[in-house]
N, C-alpha and C positions, 0 to 999 in steps of 0.2 A: 504494500500500500504506500503510495506517495501522496504527500499532502503539500499543497501550494497555497500559502496565505498571501493575501493582498489587502490593500485598503488602508494601511497605516499612513502616518504623516503627521503634520502639524495641525493641532486644533487649539481653539481658545477655550478658556474656562467658561463653562456654561453652554458650550457648543456641542456638536455631535460629530461622530465619525462612525463609519460602518466597516467592519472587517469581514472578509470572506475567506473561506478555506475550502478548496476543491480537492476531493480525493480521487485517486485513480489507481489502476492496477488490479482491481478485482471486479468481477461481474456484479456482485452485490456490494453496496456501499457499507461502510462501517456501521455497526449497530449502535455504538456509543461514541459521541464526539464531544470534545471539551476545549475550553480555552484556559490557558494559564498565562501568567505574566511574570516578568522578572525585572524589577527596578534595579538601578545601579547600586551595588553593594548589598543587595538583599537576595534572599533565596527565591527560587521560583515558587509562585503562589497560585493556587486555584482561583479561577474567576467564575466559570460557568460550565455546565455540562448538560447534555441532553441524550436521552435514550430513544432510539427510533421506535422500539416496541413499547407501548405504554405511554410514550411521550413524557416520561419523568424528566423534570428539569430542576437543577439545583443552581444556586448562586452563592457567591461569597457575600458575607454580610456587608462588605465595603461597597459592593456594586448593586445590591438588591434595590429595585425600584428605579434604577438608572440605566442598567444594561439589560438587553434582551437577547437571548440566544434563540435562534431558529434554524430550521434546515429545510432544504429543498431536496427531497429524496430522489426525485427524478434526475437531478443534476449532481447528486452525491456531494452536495455543498452545504456547509454550515456557516451561519452568519453570526456576527456579534454587533448588534446595534448599541452604540454607546452614546447616551444622552447626558446632559448636565455634567459635562466633563469637568474634572478637577485636576489641578496640577499634580496631585498625588497619583493620578492615573497614568502618569508618564512611566513607560516601561517598554520592554520588548515583549510583544504578545505572541504566544505560540499556540497553534492548534494541535490537538492530539486526538488519536483515534484508537479504538479497539474493535476488531471484527466481531468479537463476542459481546454479549450483553453483560455489562459491568453491573455488579450488584450495587444497589443504591448506597449502601454504607461505604462503598469503596470509590464512588464516583469522584470524590474530592482528592483522591490520592494520585499523584503523578505516576506511581508505579503500576497503576491499573491500565496504562496506555502504552502499548508497545510501539506505536507509530507517532512520529512527531514531524511537524513542518519546521522550516528553518527560522521562523520568527519574523515579525514585522514591527518596526519601531513606531510607537505612538508617543508624541510629545505634546503636552498640553501647557500652553503659556497662560500666565495669570493676567 
């Protein structure tokens, strides 16, 4: 499975950006897809995740109510709509995927995802 993320860039505080992550390499798209982010000097952190079967969606507390994860199964693409951006959202954003259904209690863990995209930089100015 190959993952290609796009849509990063420079945003303003209070503004919006949308990230996309397209998967390829398998006939059936990943069952579980997620977004993580890594700010300078910090560890990679969970942002949001979605399971295709059941539609279960989880968010980090820091983005709940501002970010929305969605997916287009026909295009094997997952999106992250980021609204009400804050400077602390500045980070490299990574999409991640698992072909199998990740159990809900493990969706926030980076180790649940064997496939990773290269990351896209998001910078939010104040």
